[in-house]
C-alpha positions in Angstrom: -35.2 -11.2 56.6 -37.3 -11.5 53.5 -40.6 -13.0 54.7 -43.4 -10.7 56.2 -42.5 -12.3 59.5 -41.0 -15.6 60.8 -40.9 -17.5 64.1 -37.8 -18.0 66.1 -37.7 -21.4 67.7 -35.6 -22.8 70.5 -34.5 -25.9 68.7 -34.6 -27.7 65.3 -37.2 -30.4 65.9 -40.8 -31.2 65.3 -41.6 -30.0 68.8 -40.2 -26.6 69.7 -40.9 -23.5 71.7 -41.6 -20.1 70.2 -39.0 -17.7 71.5 -39.7 -14.7 69.3 -40.6 -13.2 65.9 -38.5 -11.4 63.3 -40.1 -9.2 60.6 -39.4 -8.3 57.0 -36.2 -6.3 56.7 -35.0 -7.1 60.2 -31.2 -7.5 60.5 -29.9 -10.7 62.1 -26.5 -12.2 62.8 -26.1 -15.9 61.7 -24.5 -18.0 64.5 -24.8 -21.5 63.2 -26.4 -23.8 60.6 -28.2 -27.1 60.8 -30.0 -28.7 57.8 -32.4 -26.1 56.4 -32.2 -23.9 59.6 -29.9 -21.2 60.8 -29.4 -20.0 64.4 -29.5 -16.2 64.5 -29.2 -13.3 66.9 -31.5 -10.3 66.4 -30.5 -6.7 67.0 -32.1 -6.9 70.4 -30.0 -9.9 71.4 -32.7 -12.5 71.0 -31.4 -15.9 69.7 -33.3 -18.7 68.0 -33.5 -21.0 64.9 -35.1 -19.8 61.7 -35.6 -21.4 58.3 -32.7 -20.4 56.0 -35.0 -19.6 53.1 -36.2 -16.5 55.0 -32.7 -15.0 55.1 -30.9 -12.9 52.5 -27.2 -12.1 52.4 -25.5 -8.9 53.4 -24.5 -8.6 49.7 -28.1 -8.7 48.6 -29.1 -6.1 51.2 -26.2 -3.8 50.1 -27.2 -4.2 46.4 -30.8 -3.2 47.2 -29.5 -0.2 49.1 -27.4 0.7 46.0 -30.4 0.3 43.7 -32.4 2.6 45.9 -29.8 5.3 46.1 -29.0 5.0 42.4 -32.6 5.7 41.4 -33.5 8.2 44.1 -33.9 11.0 41.6 -35.6 9.1 38.8 -38.6 10.9 37.4 -41.9 9.3 38.3 -43.8 7.8 35.4 -47.0 7.0 37.1 -48.5 6.4 40.6 -49.8 2.9 41.0 -51.4 0.4 43.4 -50.3 -3.3 44.0 -52.9 -6.0 43.3 -51.3 -8.6 45.6 -48.6 -9.0 48.2 -45.5 -8.5 46.1 -41.7 -8.9 46.6 -39.3 -6.1 45.7 -36.6 -7.8 43.6 -33.1 -6.8 43.0 -33.3 -7.4 39.3 -36.3 -8.3 37.0 -37.2 -12.0 37.3 -39.3 -14.3 39.5 -36.2 -16.2 40.8 -34.0 -13.2 41.5 -33.0 -12.0 45.0 -35.5 -10.0 47.0 -35.7 -8.6 50.6 -38.7 -6.5 51.1 -42.3 -7.6 50.6 -45.1 -5.0 49.9 -48.7 -5.6 50.9 -51.7 -5.8 48.6 -53.1 -2.3 48.1 -49.7 -0.6 48.8 -49.1 2.6 46.7 -46.0 2.8 44.7 -44.4 5.1 42.0 -43.4 3.5 38.7 -39.9 4.6 37.5 -38.9 2.2 34.7 -39.9 -0.9 32.7 -37.9 -4.0 31.7 -38.6 -7.5 30.6 -37.4 -10.9 31.9 -37.8 -14.5 30.8 -40.3 -16.5 32.8 -38.4 -19.6 33.6 -39.9 -23.0 32.8 -42.4 -21.6 30.3 -41.8 -21.5 26.5 -44.1 -20.1 23.9 -44.9 -22.3 20.9 -42.7 -21.8 17.9 -44.6 -20.4 14.9 -44.0 -22.0 11.5 -46.0 -19.4 9.6 -45.3 -15.7 8.9 -45.1 -13.6 12.0 -48.4 -11.9 12.9 -49.2 -8.4 13.8 -46.1 -6.2 14.2 -45.4 -5.4 17.8 -46.4 -8.8 19.2 -43.6 -10.6 21.1 -41.8 -13.2 19.1 -42.2 -16.9 19.6 -39.8 -18.7 21.9 -39.1 -17.9 25.6 -42.0 -16.2 27.4 -41.1 -12.7 28.5 -42.8 -10.8 31.3 -42.9 -7.1 32.0 -41.4 -5.7 35.2 -41.6 -2.3 36.7 -39.0 -0.6 38.8 -40.9 1.1 41.6 -40.4 3.2 44.7 -42.6 2.5 47.7 -43.9 4.8 50.5 -40.6 4.2 52.5 -38.5 5.3 49.4 -37.3 1.7 48.9 -36.7 0.8 45.3 -37.0 -2.6 43.6 -38.5 -4.5 40.7 -42.0 -5.9 40.8 -44.0 -8.0 38.3 -45.9 -5.5 36.1 -49.1 -7.6 36.1 -49.3 -7.1 39.8 -49.4 -3.3 39.4 -52.4 -1.2 38.5 -51.6 2.3 37.3 -53.8 4.9 39.1 -55.0 6.5 35.9 -57.8 9.1 36.2 -61.1 7.5 35.0 -61.8 10.4 32.7 -58.7 9.5 30.7 -58.6 5.8 31.2 -61.9 5.4 29.3 -60.0 6.3 26.1 -57.6 3.3 26.3 -59.3 1.7 23.3 -57.9 -1.7 24.1 -54.3 -0.4 24.6 -52.2 -0.4 27.8 -51.2 2.8 29.6 -47.6 2.6 30.8 -47.1 6.2 32.0 -49.0 9.4 32.4 -48.3 12.9 33.5 -50.2 16.1 34.3 -48.9 18.7 31.8 -51.1 21.6 32.7 -54.3 22.7 34.5 -57.0 24.9 33.0 -59.8 26.8 34.6 -63.3 25.7 33.7 -66.2 27.8 34.8 -68.5 24.8 34.4 -72.0 24.6 33.0 -73.5 26.0 36.2 -70.8 28.4 37.2 -69.0 25.8 39.3 -65.3 26.8 38.7 -62.7 24.1 38.8 -59.2 23.4 37.7 -59.0 20.5 35.2 -55.7 18.6 34.5 -54.4 18.1 31.0 -52.5 14.9 30.4 -49.7 13.2 28.5 -50.1 9.5 28.2 -47.7 6.8 27.0 -49.5 3.8 25.6 -48.6 0.4 24.0 -50.3 -2.8 22.9 -51.5 -5.0 25.7 -48.7 -7.6 25.5 -45.8 -8.4 27.7 -42.3 -8.7 26.3 -42.4 -6.0 23.7 -39.1 -4.5 22.5 -40.1 -1.0 23.5 -41.7 0.6 26.6 -44.4 2.4 24.5 -45.2 3.0 20.9 -47.6 5.9 21.0 -48.3 9.0 23.0 -51.6 11.0 23.4 -52.1 14.4 24.9 -55.5 15.1 26.3 -56.6 18.7 26.7 -59.8 20.1 28.2 -62.3 21.9 26.1 -63.6 24.6 28.4 -66.5 25.5 26.1 -67.8 21.9 25.7 -66.5 20.7 29.2 -64.9 17.5 27.9 -61.5 16.0 27.1 -60.2 16.0 23.6 -57.1 14.4 22.0 -55.0 17.4 21.1 -52.1 15.2 19.9 -51.6 11.5 19.0 -48.4 10.1 17.7 -47.6 6.4 17.2 -45.0 4.3 15.5 -42.5 5.2 18.3 -39.8 3.0 19.8 -40.2 4.7 23.1 -38.0 4.2 26.1 -38.8 5.3 29.7 -38.3 7.5 31.5 -40.3 10.4 30.0 -39.5 13.8 31.5 -42.0 16.6 32.0 -40.9 20.2 32.8 -41.6 23.8 31.6 -39.7 26.3 29.5 -40.0 29.9 28.5 -40.8 30.5 24.8 -40.6 34.3 24.6 -43.9 35.6 23.2 -45.7 32.3 24.1 -44.6 32.6 27.7 -43.7 29.6 29.9 -45.2 26.4 28.6 -45.4 22.8 29.6 -42.7 20.7 28.0 -42.2 16.9 27.7 -39.2 15.0 26.5 -39.4 11.6 25.0 -36.5 9.1 24.6 -36.8 7.2 21.3 -34.6 4.4 20.0 -33.7 4.1 16.3 -33.2 0.9 14.3 -29.5 0.8 15.4 -30.5 0.9 19.1 -29.3 4.5 19.6 -31.5 6.5 21.9 -32.2 10.2 21.2 -34.5 12.8 22.8 -37.5 14.5 21.3 -38.9 17.7 22.9 -42.5 18.9 22.6 -44.3 21.9 24.0 -48.0 22.3 24.8 -49.7 25.7 24.1 -53.2 24.5 24.8 -54.7 23.0 22.7 -51.7 22.8 20.3 -48.7 20.4 20.7 -45.6 21.1 18.7 -42.2 19.6 18.4 -39.3 21.7 19.6 -36.3 21.2 17.4 -32.7 21.8 18.7 -30.4 24.0 16.5 -29.6 22.0 13.4 -32.1 19.2 14.2 -34.4 18.1 11.5 -37.9 16.8 12.2 -38.5 13.1 11.3 -41.7 12.1 9.6 -43.9 10.8 12.5 -45.9 7.6 12.3 -49.1 9.5 13.0 -49.6 12.9 14.5 -53.0 14.4 14.5 -55.6 16.3 16.4 -59.0 14.8 17.0 -61.8 14.6 19.5 -61.3 12.1 22.3 
């Protein structure tokens, strides 16, 4: 059952008696059909009529279970909060199959991003030279979707505009008109504070893009924010853009002999032919460096620099 809840009625007519209620995700057995209603039996043996639009097939349920199990170990790209009541879809798209509905304010974990055409809406066709690189092309309107995992470990696709990433305010203020699509804690440093108030401060990797739906990449730049323990503020230790980045990003740690064990992050980047390769970076606060595999040559980055946040 795909609605938050629905009434079971004793008959299909304008006047009916309420014989029970079924809730989102409840399993029912379909006994009969009449017009836009179905007669069902619940797991507890209760029988009644319900509108067919509230029902999903066993095939859809099984597909959602497969989606959940298939993405059970996906690395989390960001924690987030839902703006509105939102359906968990089987595939990206407003008209695709869905079963579960999440409530406004529910917390989810973002795993992946995709785009889907918004049916019935077409962008005007441009007759002049295409504008700023990175903007979506004219034609069908594309919307961003996030694959998310909810608090009950159910996985599904939700419309990205219904999702607010739970970005720390100290870092979010440096968005500079761009959109964060993922962020990670790379490290924590000890800051004694101006008045001796010791605290551990997180250092972050952020994946960022232009504020448009339908872009051909998940992110086109990364920024690493480290904490200056002397000046008690965040600084941009590394900024690289011009990326054709693909989620997920992986964060781990690795031993580098004399440098010791350092935070490591791995980007997946697509080339002009559509091939995806991995790029590894290490953070030895406040320095970020590319880690090359044996025989690998470093490409010329779009921009890589250190500067104050």
